[in-house]
N, C-alpha and C positions, 0 to 999 in steps of 0.2 A: 383077235378081238380083245378089247380091254374090258375090265369089270364095268366101267361106266357105260360102254356101248352095249354090253349084255343087259344091263339094267334097263336101258332105254328100249331095247327091242324085245325084251322078255314079256311073256304074258303075265298078268297080275298074280296068278297063283305061283308061277315060277319065281317072280320077283320077290314075293312074300317069303317063299322058301329060302331064297338066297339071303335075304336080310336076316331071317331067323338064324340061319347057319352062321353068318358073320357075327351076330350078337352072341350066339352060344360059344363060338370060338374065342371071342374077346373075353367073355366071362370065365371060360376055362383057363385062359392065360392068367387072369387076375387071381383066380382061386389057387392055381398051382404055384404062383409066385408067393402067395401068402402061406401056403403049406410049407414051402421051402424055407421061408423066413422063420416060421415057428420052429421047424425042425432044427435049423441051424442055431437058433437062440437056446433051445433046450439042450442040445447035445454038446455045444461048445463050452469049454471051461477055460477062461482066461488064466494065463500063468500068474503066479504071485509076483507082485511088483513091490520093490522096497519103497518105503515112504521116507524120503530124506528130509522132509520138513520137520522143524522142531515143534514141540507141544507148548511152547511158552506163550502162545496167543498173539504174537506180533502180527501186524498187518501183512497180508500176502502170504502167510504161512498156512496153507490149507492141507489137510490130511483126510484120509478116508475115515468115516465115522467109526466103522468096525472093520479093520483089515481082516481078511480071511486067513492070513497066514502069520 
């Protein structure tokens, strides 16, 4: 039986429970993905990158405003 067939043949209370469970599972996936994103952003520290561009202000010579290293 597929999920669609189960929804058609299920009683209203069972259908409601199944829909609530699917919505809760979807929300859990979104919340866990966001927690992982925040954890990765907080714990990762990018390596120092050399800034090869000159500071003379010519067009196309961009640098970091405040390099960390």
